[in-house]
C-alpha positions in Angstrom: 80.6 110.3 43.7 84.1 109.2 43.6 86.4 109.3 40.9 88.4 105.9 39.7 89.7 104.2 36.9 91.8 104.9 33.4 90.4 105.7 30.6 92.6 106.5 27.3 90.9 108.8 24.6 92.0 110.2 21.2 92.5 114.0 21.1 91.5 115.0 17.5 93.4 117.5 15.0 91.3 120.1 16.7 92.2 119.7 20.0 89.0 117.9 21.2 88.7 114.8 23.4 85.7 113.0 24.8 85.4 112.2 28.5 85.0 109.5 29.8 81.1 108.8 29.9 81.3 107.5 33.6 82.6 111.5 34.6 80.6 113.1 32.5 77.9 113.8 34.9 79.7 114.8 37.8 81.9 117.2 35.7 78.8 118.8 34.3 79.5 122.5 35.4 83.2 121.8 36.6 86.2 123.2 35.6 89.7 122.0 34.2 93.1 123.5 35.3 96.7 122.9 34.9 98.4 121.3 37.4 101.7 122.4 38.1 103.6 118.7 37.3 102.6 119.2 34.0 98.9 117.6 34.0 95.3 118.8 34.1 93.0 118.5 36.6 89.0 117.7 36.0 86.6 119.1 39.0 83.3 119.1 39.5 81.7 122.5 40.3 81.4 121.5 44.1 85.1 120.6 44.6 86.1 124.0 42.4 83.8 126.2 44.5 85.4 124.6 47.8 88.6 125.3 46.1 87.7 128.9 45.1 86.7 129.5 48.6 90.1 129.7 49.9 91.6 131.2 46.5 90.7 134.9 46.8 92.8 137.2 45.1 94.2 140.0 47.8 96.4 143.0 46.0 98.3 142.9 49.0 99.4 139.2 49.6 102.6 137.7 49.4 103.8 138.0 45.4 104.0 134.1 45.1 100.1 133.7 46.5 99.2 136.4 44.1 101.4 134.8 41.2 99.8 131.1 42.1 96.1 132.4 42.3 96.4 134.0 39.3 97.8 131.6 37.1 95.1 128.8 38.5 92.5 131.1 37.1 94.4 132.0 33.8 94.7 128.2 33.2 91.4 127.5 33.7 88.4 126.6 31.4 84.7 125.6 32.4 84.2 122.2 31.4 81.6 122.2 28.7 81.2 119.5 25.6 79.5 119.1 22.5 77.1 116.5 21.4 79.3 113.4 21.2 80.8 114.3 24.8 83.8 116.1 23.6 86.0 119.4 25.5 87.6 121.2 23.3 90.4 122.0 25.4 92.4 125.7 25.2 95.6 125.1 23.4 97.5 126.6 27.0 96.2 123.7 28.5 97.1 121.0 26.1 100.3 122.7 25.6 100.9 122.3 29.2 100.4 119.0 29.6 101.9 117.7 26.7 98.7 116.7 24.6 99.3 115.5 21.3 97.7 112.2 20.6 96.4 109.9 23.7 94.6 111.6 26.5 94.9 109.8 29.7 92.1 110.6 32.0 92.7 108.5 36.2 90.0 109.0 38.7 91.0 110.2 41.7 88.4 110.3 43.9 87.6 113.9 43.7 88.8 114.9 41.3 90.2 113.4 37.5 93.7 114.1 36.2 94.1 114.4 32.5 97.5 113.6 31.2 99.7 112.9 28.5 100.4 109.3 27.2 103.7 109.5 27.7 103.5 111.8 31.2 101.1 109.3 33.1 103.3 106.5 31.8 106.8 108.2 33.3 104.5 109.3 36.1 103.5 105.9 37.1 106.6 103.9 36.5 107.6 101.0 38.2 108.1 101.4 42.0 110.8 99.4 44.5 108.8 98.0 47.4 110.4 101.0 49.4 109.0 103.6 47.4 105.6 102.4 48.0 106.4 102.2 51.5 107.2 105.6 51.8 104.1 106.7 49.5 102.3 105.1 51.5 103.5 106.8 54.9 103.0 110.4 53.1 99.5 109.5 52.7 99.1 108.4 56.3 101.1 111.1 57.4 98.6 113.6 55.3 95.7 112.0 56.5 96.8 112.4 60.3 98.3 115.6 59.9 102.1 114.6 60.8 105.2 114.8 59.3 106.1 112.3 56.8 109.4 110.5 58.3 107.2 109.9 61.3 107.2 106.0 62.2 104.5 103.8 60.5 101.6 102.5 62.2 
């Protein structure tokens, strides 16, 4: 299943928010974690397992690698919800993403981003045509594993 669409939900005073019904079944047994850019990511169980397969703890690894793995897992929680489809997000995850009233869920193909309303609006502010073009080129380069500055196809 591909995740897509934007869904705004209210965060209650206890830190619970309803997961969009469209996303629930695919996210059952998945995980939510902090993203370095100040939002959260929700992954279905299979995606989470694939990510975990590449992130092994290694006490002899570069300290930056070890720090990333430590932080990635420390700031993660399994996705479970109550009878009303609400997840109780850990306080450190809510703080990381600046969640306080309105939570914005955004489907991004294989994952779901979770933003504060303000954070999402800032991240999706209007772009000039050249910025859109630069983004398009970056996506194409990533798909082809080329440098982002390569000429367009």
